[in-house]
N, C-alpha and C positions, 0 to 999 in steps of 0.2 A: 775630451771624451770621443771616442771613436764609435760611430755607428756601423754596425756590421750586417749586411744583407737586408734587402728591403722587405723580404717577406716576414720579417719579424722573428726568424728563427735564431737569429744571433742577438746576443744580449749587447749591451752597451759595454764595452772593454775599456780598461784604463788605458791611456796613451802611452806610447813606448818612450823610453829614455833614449838620449843620443847613444849611450853605449850599447844599447840593445841593438839599434839600427846599425852600428859599426860592426857588431858581432856576426852579423850576416855576411860580411865581407872578409872576415878576418880569418886565416887559416889556423886550424889547431893541431896539436900532436897527441896530446893526451887529455882525458877528461879532468885530471888534476891541475892542468894548466887553466882550464875554464873555471872550474870550481873547486878550490883545494879541499872543500868540506865534502865532496861527493864520496859515496862509499867505494873503496877500493881496496885490494890486497895490498898489504905491505910489501914492499920489494923483496924482503928477505923471507917471506913467508911460503914462497912458492906459488905457482899457478893451480886453479882448480883443474885446468886442462892436463896438468902433469900427474894428476892422481888417476892412474890407470886402473889398478885393480883395488876396490874398495867395496864395502859392504859389510855384512855380518851373517856368519852362518847361523849364529843364535838367532832363532825365529821369534824372539820376544816381540810382542807389538809395541808400537810406539805409546807411551804413556803420557799423562798429564802431570806437570810439575805443579808447585804451589800456584793457586790460581788467584793470587792477590793483584798481580800486575794487569794492565789492560788487555793484554793478549790472553789472559786466562792460563798463561804458563804453557801453552800448546807447543810441542815441538814442531818445527817449521818443515814445509814442504809444498810445492804448488806451481802453474803457468797458463798461457792462453794462444801461443802461436809457435809455429816450428822455426827456430832460428836458422839463419843462413850457415852454410857450412863453414867451420873454422880450421880446416886443415889438420884436425885431431883424429887419432886413430880410434877404432871401436873401443868402447869401455864397458867391461863386464862387472856389475854391481853384486857381487856376493862375497867379498871378504872385508877385512877390518878396514875402517875408515883411516884417514891420515888427518892429523889436526894442523891448522894454521892459525895466524893470529886474529885477535879482535881488532876492529878498526871503527872507532866512533866518528860519526859524520852529522852534518846537520839535517840530512834527509833520512837516514835510517841508522839504526845500530846493526852492523854486520859483526856476528859473533860466529866466526867461522871455525869453531872448535866443534866439528860436525857431531851430531848425535848418532848412535847406532842405528843404522837402517838395514832391514832385511830386504834385500831386492834380489833375491836368489832367482835366477831363471830370466832375468832382464838383461838385454845386451843392446847397447847404443851403437849403431853402426852408421858411418859417414856415406851418404849418397850424393847425388847430383844436387838435390835441394837442401841438404843438410843432414842433421843426424835424424834417424828413424829407429823406432824401438823394435827389437827383434826377440825372438824366444831362442835362449840358449838351452832350454830344456823343455822337451814337448810333453804336454799332458797325455796321459795314456787312456785309451778308450775303456780299458778293463778297470782303471781306477774310479773313472766316472761312474761306470755301471756299479761298482762295489758301493759308492757312495751313495748313489740314488737307491739301491737296494737296502741299504741300511735304514734310510728313511722310510721305505715302503717294504718292509721285510717279508709280506705274504704276497707281494704283487710280482707280476711278469714284467721285466725291465728289458728294454732294448735301447741301444745308443748309436748314434751315427753322427759324423762330422757333417756340419751344415755350412758353415762360412767363418771367415776371419776378417776382423776389422783392425784397426790401428792398434788397439789395446787388448782385444779380447778374442778368443776362440769359442766358437758358437756350436752346440751340438742339439741334434734333434733327439728328444728323448720321449719314448713311449712307455707309459705305466698302464698295464692292463688295457692297452689300445688307446688310451688318452694321451694327447699330445702335449708335451711340455718343452722347455728349453732350459738347457745348462749351459751358462756362460761363464767361462773360466777367464780371469784377468791377469795381465801382467802387473806386477807390483810398482806401477809408476808412482803411485803415492800411497804406500801401504796402510792399511787398516782404514784410513779417512775416506778413501774413494768409495769403498763398497758401502761403508755405514752411512754416509752421506746420501748416496743414491738410494738406498733401501727406504730411508726416512723420506726423501723427496718424493718418490713413487708413491708411497703410502698415502702421504698428506694431499698430493694433487689429486690422487683418486678420490679422496673424500671431499675435497672442496670444489671439484669441477665435475663435469660428466664426460671428460676425455677417457676413451678406452685406451687403457694402458696396462701392461702386465701386472699380474699379481705376483709378489714374491712369496714363495712358499717356504723356502728355507735359505739361508746364506751363511758365508764363512768370510769373516773379514781378517782372518790370519792364514798363513800358509800351513800352519800345524794341523794337516789333515791329509787324508790318503791321496788326494789328488797333487797336494804340494803347491797350490796356488790358491788365492781367494776366488771365491765362486758365489754364483747366484742361481738357485733354481727356481724357475717361474713359469708361469702359464704362457702358452704360446698363442700370439694373437693370429686371428684369421686375417685373410685379405692379401693383396698385392701392393708393391710400391706404386705410389702415384704415378712415378715417372713411367711405369710400363703401361699405364692405361689412360693417361690424360688425353691423348690424341683422339680416343674413341669417345671421350665423355662430351656430353652437351655443355654449353656454357653455363646453363641453368645449374646443372649439377655441381659445377666447380664453384659457383657462387654460394650455392647452399653450404658446401664444404668450407668455405671461407667464412660464412657467418657462423658455423659451429666454432671454429678456431676463435673467432672474435668473442664469443660468448665465454670461453674459457679464459681468454686474456682479461675481459672484465671481472670474471669471478677470482682471478688470482691478484688483480689490482685492488680488488676490495678486501683482501686478506693480507694486509701489509703486515711487515716485520719491522723491527728496529735494528739497524746494523747491516753492514755488508759482509758476506761470507757464504757459507754453505749451511744448510739446515741439518741438524741431527735430533735424533729422538729422545732429547732429554740430556739435562747437564751430565748423566754418568754414561752416556751411550758410548762415548769415545774410549771409555775403559773396558767395555764389554767385548770379549773375544772369544767366546766359547767355541768348542770344537764344532759344534753345528748349531748355529743360532736360529731359532724360529722367530719369525716377525711377531712381535707382541701386539696384542690387541691394543687399538687407541683408548687410552684412559678416559679421555673426555670426547665424546662423539661430536663431530664437528658439522655445523650447519653451514651449508655453502651460502654465499651471499646472494641477494636479490638480483637476479637478471631478467630483464624484461624479454618477452617473446620467446620463452623457453618452449612452451608448447608448440609453437610455429616452428621450431628447429628439430622438433622431435626429442626433445630432452626432458625426462621427468624428474620429479623431485619438488620438495618443498623448501623453500629459501626465505630467509630472514635477513633484511639488510642490518649490518651491524653499525654500531654508532661510530662517529669518527674517532672516538678514544679507544676502540677496539683493536688492538694489535695482537701479535702472535698468540697461538694457543699454548697452554701452560704446559703441554707435554714436549714442545718443541723448544729448540734453541738454535740461534744463529752463532756459528763459530767459525773456525778455521777453514780458510777457503780451499778448495780443491779446483785447480784450474791449470790448464796446460802451460800458460805463461810463467806459472810459478814452479812447475816441476820438470820442464824439458831438459833432457839431457843431464847436465850435472847441477841445475838450478836447486834441486831438491837439497843439495849439500850447503847451500847458502843460509845462514841464520839470520833471515830478515823477518819483518813482520808479514805475517800471513793471516792476519785478522783473528776475531772479527774486526772490521774497520768502522771507525767512527763516522766517517764522512767519505764523499766521493773524492775529495782532495787526498785523504789519507791512502785510499785504494789506488788511485792513479800514482801517486808519489811512489808507493811501494812497488808497482809494475816496473816504473822507470829505475828505480834503484836496482832492482834484481837484473834488468837488463844492462844497465850501465855498469854493474859490478862484473858482469860475466865478459863484457867486451874490453873492460879495463884490465881484467886479467890476461886477455889475450895479447894486448899491447905490452903489458909487462913481460910476457913470454918472448916477445919478438922486439928485443932491444939491440940485438946484434947488428953490427954493420954490414954482414956477410949473409944476408938473407937471400934465399932462393927467389926466383920469380913468383912462384905460388905464394911463399910466405909474404912477399911484398904485397901480392893481391890481398891476402887475408888481412894483412895490417891495414891497407888502405880502406877495406870494407869496415873494419872496426873503428877507424877514425871517423868515417862517415856516419856510421851509427851512433857513436857517442856525440858527434856534433848535433845531430837530431835530439838525442836525449836531453842534452844540456838545453838546448833551445825550447823544448817542451817544458821542462822543469822551470824555466824562467816565465813561460806564459801561464803557470798554474795560477798565480794571483789574479791574473785577469778573469780567467774563468770562475775562479772560487774566491772573491774578495774576502777580506777578514770579517767584514760585517755579515757575511753569510755563513759563518761558522755556526754549528749546531751545538747547543749545551747537551741536548740529548743525542743518543745515535740517530744518524739519518734515517728516515724511513726507507724502506726497501720492498721489493717484490720479487717472489720466485718468478724466474724468466727463462724459458727454453729458448736459447739463442741459435739453435741448429736444427729447426724444423725444416727438413728439406725433402725433396721429391722422393727420396729413397727410404726415409724413415717414417714417412706419413702412409699408412695403410689404407686402402679402400676396397671395397668389393667392385664387382663389374658395373653397378650402377652408380659408382662413385661415391657411396656412403661410407663415412668414416668408420674404420674398424680397428684402428690402433696407432698410437703415437709411440715411438721408441727412441731409445738413446737417451737416458736421462741422466747419465754420467756427466759430471761437470756443470750441472745446472745449479746456479748460485741465486742467492737473494741479492739483488742488484739495485741500484739507485733508481727512482722512479724514471729519471730521464733516460736510462738505459733499457728499461722494461717496456716503456711506452714507445714500442716499435713494431713494424710489420713483422710477421713470421718470416724467417729467413728465406724461404722458398719463394716469396712474392717480391723481395727486394731486388732492385736492378735499375737499368736505364728507363727513362720514359720513352715509350714506343707508341704514340697516340694512334698512328695508322696501321691498319693490317697490311703485313707485306704481300705484294703481288707475286704470286707463284710463277707467273711466266717470265719473271725476271731472274729466277734462280736456276741453276744447273739441275739436271736429273742425274740419279745413279744409273748404272748399266740396266738395271731391271725396270726403269722407267718410272721409279718413284722419286719423290722429290728428296733433295739431299738433306743432311743434318743441319746445314747453315740455314736453310729455310725453316725448319722446325724450331730451331734455337730462336730465330727472330719472331716466329709466330708466338712462341711462349712469351717472349719479351712483351709483345703486345698484349696478350691475355693477361699477363701478370700486372700490366699498367692498369688495366680495366678493373681487375680483381683488388687491386690496391684500393681503389675508389670504393668498392664494395665494402671492403673491410673498414674503412674510415666511416662510411655512411652508418654501418652496424654499430661501430664503437659510439658514434654521436648519440644513437638511441638507448644504447646500453649504459654509457657512463661518460657525461660531457667531460668530467675531470681528466680522464685519460687523454682525450683529444687535445684539451688546453696544454697539458703537459707535452704531448708530441709535438703540437705546432711551435712551441717556443725552445725546442731543445736540439735543433739540428746542430748548433755550434757545439754542443757537448758530445753529440754522436760523433761528430768530425773528430774531436780531439780524442776520444775512445778509439776511433779507427787509426788516428795517427799512432798512438801508443800501441796498439795492437800489431801495427805493420812497420814500425819505426827500424826494424832490423832486416826488413825485405827490400833489396835492391830494386824490385820492380815497383815500389812505392816511393822511393826517395825523391824523384823529380816532383811528384805531386804534393808530398808532405812539405818539401822545402818551398815550394811555390806558395802553398797555402800558409805557411808560417810567415812568409815575407810579406804576404798581402795583409795579414794582421797587424805585423809590426809597422808596416808603412802606412797605416790607416787607409788602405784602399775602401772605397765605397762598393757596396753591392758584391761582396765577396762571393765567389762561387764555392759551394760546399765541396770538401774533399771527397766524399762519396760520388758527387756528380763528376767531378774531374775524372775519378778514376772510370766510372761506368761510360762516359763518353769515349774513353780512349780504347775501351774494350768492344763496343758495340758501333758496328758501321753498317747500317741497313743498305741494301742495294737499292 
């Protein structure tokens, strides 16, 4: 047995075989040479990357097939990272899909007879860092105004463009002088993305004291005046934390962090079963009315007991649920909505998209979809007369597939057979992207809004028991000395100093967060303390197709296989490389 890391964050892992050690030094050509059973497109089936114009002008929503199988028959789609460039031209998703063969494997069943998907208006274009989503059709202000006017017929409505994110265009809307937001979404994961986000926001608002937008109306189909899925919601006051943190006292920041800890405890105490996204009931994925109004919660939810609520300025009455109390009856955990599952052409792969029974199933599905994509690239690049750029793409695909296979081989070490769950594994709704820009505060640092709830899933406890994203980073115990940093022309300190100052403050605030969690729920802290190895595995899976991470991941894998003592965490390796205090 191999003891990993002295701080107890790594479990005891099974010792490697001789062949596993040798595999680290042996070159590979294709993933099928490593594992003949790994999912891949048949050689005569064509490559996913050759399917240039597909989609469906028919705007029928994705439906649910017979729900007798473990996946409830949901049509697939979903992802979590932006894969590297693969040398493929822009793909417009608005015509009829092409069918390719089914391939059975030990890891997943890949049924690549693609379902009809209506992704009208979505264009994937290759950039320096890989494929990025673009709008091939622009929403019209007059159509948005007409839609809002239909919801508020007797009101005065004004609409103006506000901002654009990766998947959405956001518009300021005033109705009789009151401020609202209309968010129009690209169909990156049609139907499911909006449905899950609406249910998630509604539920989180009920079980925590987090200030999040209220969805007034939504549309999970593009069969409407705007031509895209949309959400009409309240506008949250405040400014991004990133704009004001320098002017806030450390006490104000600590208070904010303790408030976020209280919401983490509340969500932890409202666990689900299974890994995936939450929806507002078994039939919600079939509802696609032309203008859906958010239904009232059928069973009012009592948030869980959280100590010191009054001290944090949070009102409400809370009852602690029994250990047997899992998800509320009006909710269901089902098909995951995640960037790692839908990025570029991944939505076209018929792989398992949940709900997943266990952590192992969830991670295996993510590795399968990545492996399948990069194997298809190798299948396409079999010519002996490749250009220099094509050789680079092929080399990158081989390196990615090598890491994918090594991670697959490591799964039994992290999830031994005796840890398999008879029931679906417990999970927690976890916002893994609370950052300095979607965390809104007033000028005094008081929390006024938490945004960006798309792609928020119910994930394993070890994944959910983690710091808010904006607090994560390298350990910087000492405050940086401003005299050691250059100044800008106006005499103010450089961005580098402010970055390092935030690194120090975040280090201190992580201690504040953990101290608060110890008071709120010691079980959360126990899981956090023993789960660094699983968080590292998740990080490796998330970044296995990112060349900037390859050296860190390969070194981390080799340390595990070679039974090295006191293995440095993968996250720390990356943080140390990024952060060089003066």
